[in-house]
C-alpha positions in Angstrom: 115.3 175.3 20.3 118.1 174.6 17.3 114.8 175.5 15.2 114.2 178.7 16.6 117.2 179.7 16.9 117.9 179.0 12.9 114.0 180.9 12.7 115.9 184.4 14.3 118.8 184.5 12.1 116.5 184.0 9.1 114.7 186.6 10.3 117.2 188.8 11.0 119.5 188.5 7.4 116.1 189.0 5.8 115.1 192.1 7.5 118.3 194.0 7.2 120.0 193.3 4.1 118.9 195.1 1.2 120.0 191.7 -1.5 116.6 192.1 -4.1 112.5 192.5 -3.2 111.0 190.5 -0.8 107.8 191.9 0.2 105.5 189.1 -1.2 102.5 190.0 -4.1 99.6 188.5 -1.9 97.2 189.5 -4.1 96.1 188.3 -7.6 93.0 189.7 -8.3 93.3 192.8 -10.2 92.6 196.1 -7.9 90.5 197.4 -11.1 91.0 200.5 -13.0 91.3 203.8 -10.3 91.6 202.0 -7.5 95.0 202.5 -4.9 96.4 199.8 -2.0 99.0 200.8 0.4 100.7 198.0 2.4 103.4 198.7 5.1 105.1 195.1 6.2 107.2 194.4 9.4 108.1 191.5 7.7 110.5 189.3 5.9 111.5 193.3 5.6 110.3 196.4 6.5 108.6 197.7 3.7 106.5 200.3 2.7 103.9 199.6 -0.8 101.5 201.4 -2.7 100.1 199.7 -5.7 97.4 201.0 -8.5 95.0 200.0 -11.0 96.3 201.0 -14.6 93.3 198.9 -16.0 90.7 196.3 -15.1 93.5 194.1 -15.0 96.9 195.3 -14.6 98.2 197.0 -11.8 101.5 199.0 -10.7 103.1 200.1 -8.3 106.3 200.8 -6.1 107.5 199.3 -2.9 110.5 200.9 -0.7 112.6 198.4 1.9 114.9 199.1 4.3 114.7 202.7 3.4 117.4 202.0 0.4 115.7 199.6 -2.3 113.0 201.0 -4.3 111.4 198.6 -6.6 108.7 199.2 -9.6 107.0 196.6 -10.5 104.1 195.3 -12.6 100.9 192.5 -11.8 98.7 191.3 -14.9 96.0 189.0 -14.5 95.6 185.8 -15.9 92.7 184.5 -14.4 89.5 185.5 -12.7 86.7 183.4 -11.6 85.9 185.8 -8.2 87.4 182.5 -6.2 90.4 181.5 -7.8 92.7 184.1 -9.6 96.2 184.2 -11.2 98.6 186.8 -11.9 102.0 187.4 -13.7 104.5 189.9 -12.0 107.5 191.6 -12.8 109.9 194.5 -12.5 112.9 196.0 -11.8 114.8 197.6 -8.5 117.8 199.1 -7.5 119.6 200.2 -3.6 122.3 202.2 -2.7 122.4 201.1 1.0 125.4 199.2 2.2 124.6 196.6 -0.1 124.5 198.4 -3.4 122.1 196.5 -5.6 120.0 196.9 -9.1 118.3 194.0 -10.7 114.8 192.8 -12.2 112.4 189.9 -10.7 109.5 188.3 -11.8 106.5 185.5 -11.0 103.6 184.1 -10.6 101.3 184.9 -7.8 98.4 182.2 -7.1 94.8 183.6 -4.6 92.1 181.5 -4.1 88.7 182.8 -1.7 87.7 180.8 1.2 85.1 183.8 1.9 84.6 187.3 1.2 87.1 188.1 4.6 89.6 185.1 3.7 91.9 184.3 1.0 95.1 182.2 0.8 98.0 183.5 -1.6 101.1 181.7 -2.3 103.9 183.3 -5.4 106.9 182.6 -6.7 110.2 185.5 -7.7 113.2 184.5 -9.5 115.3 188.1 -8.6 118.6 188.7 -10.6 120.9 191.2 -8.9 124.1 193.0 -10.4 126.3 194.3 -7.3 129.0 195.6 -9.2 131.8 196.7 -10.8 132.3 199.1 -7.4 134.0 202.3 -9.1 131.2 202.5 -11.2 128.8 205.4 -10.9 126.1 204.4 -8.7 128.4 202.0 -7.4 130.4 203.8 -6.3 132.2 203.1 -3.1 130.9 199.9 -2.2 132.9 196.9 -1.0 134.1 194.2 -2.9 135.6 191.8 -0.6 133.0 191.1 2.1 129.7 191.9 0.9 127.0 192.1 3.8 130.0 192.4 6.1 127.7 191.3 9.5 127.6 190.1 12.6 126.9 186.7 10.7 128.6 185.5 8.0 130.3 187.8 5.1 128.8 186.7 1.9 130.3 187.2 -1.5 128.1 189.2 -4.4 128.7 186.0 -6.7 126.9 183.7 -4.1 123.6 186.3 -4.4 123.5 187.1 -7.8 120.2 184.7 -8.6 117.7 184.5 -6.0 114.3 182.6 -5.6 111.4 183.0 -3.1 108.7 180.6 -2.2 106.0 182.7 0.0 102.4 181.9 1.3 99.7 182.6 3.6 96.4 184.0 4.5 94.9 187.0 3.9 92.6 188.5 6.2 89.7 191.3 6.1 89.8 192.9 8.8 87.1 196.2 8.0 86.8 199.4 7.2 89.4 198.4 4.1 91.7 197.3 5.8 93.7 193.6 5.6 96.7 191.5 7.4 98.7 189.1 5.9 100.5 186.5 7.2 102.5 183.5 6.3 106.1 182.3 5.9 108.4 183.2 3.4 111.6 181.1 1.9 114.8 182.3 -0.4 117.0 180.0 -2.0 120.3 181.6 -3.1 121.1 179.4 -6.5 124.8 180.0 -6.9 125.8 180.0 -3.6 129.4 177.9 -2.4 130.1 178.9 0.3 129.9 176.4 2.8 129.5 178.7 5.9 126.5 180.1 4.6 123.3 178.2 4.3 121.8 178.4 0.1 118.0 179.4 1.8 117.1 181.0 4.3 113.5 181.1 6.0 111.2 183.8 8.2 107.9 184.8 8.4 105.4 187.4 6.3 103.6 189.8 8.2 102.2 193.0 7.1 98.7 195.7 7.1 96.5 197.1 3.9 94.5 199.8 3.2 92.5 199.9 0.0 91.2 203.1 -1.6 
């Protein structure tokens, strides 16, 4: 029961806080020049992602999470054997929601194909976030005293400035250019000094995708 409670709290926090982008990149293979993919996610946070094949190796994209966090990113394919693929990703983000933030993120994505319908993915993302000062322009009106003033436990913004995300899972081609992505994901807060909060949170990944 304790593990179920921990998972429930992790899902709640992951899906309710605009800390930094958490929508996983589940492809290391390039989309191909001129191709488009859209992907709505329910977990780890409600999100909508769209990506476009700018070249045969470079994809660009945008994610909207929680309706208030916007990410612009790119993904460059480094290795693609047809079975195994490796890509480097990076981008910038800005949030104008209750938890105002801006920053950048980067990391690798690895995929391996089991067959034409199933592939496994894994990735790592490091995010650097800036939460203030609260009286400057974009950040006007935010709260310095209690960042994430939630029903769980408030966190100080410094505890959340550097975040690592590790995720892995499986993507299944359902046919008609539609796929489903499932797996676990975990966040680690490098600067956490709050004894009342864990330095890590874990929850599920669940999303769909369509290729055009």
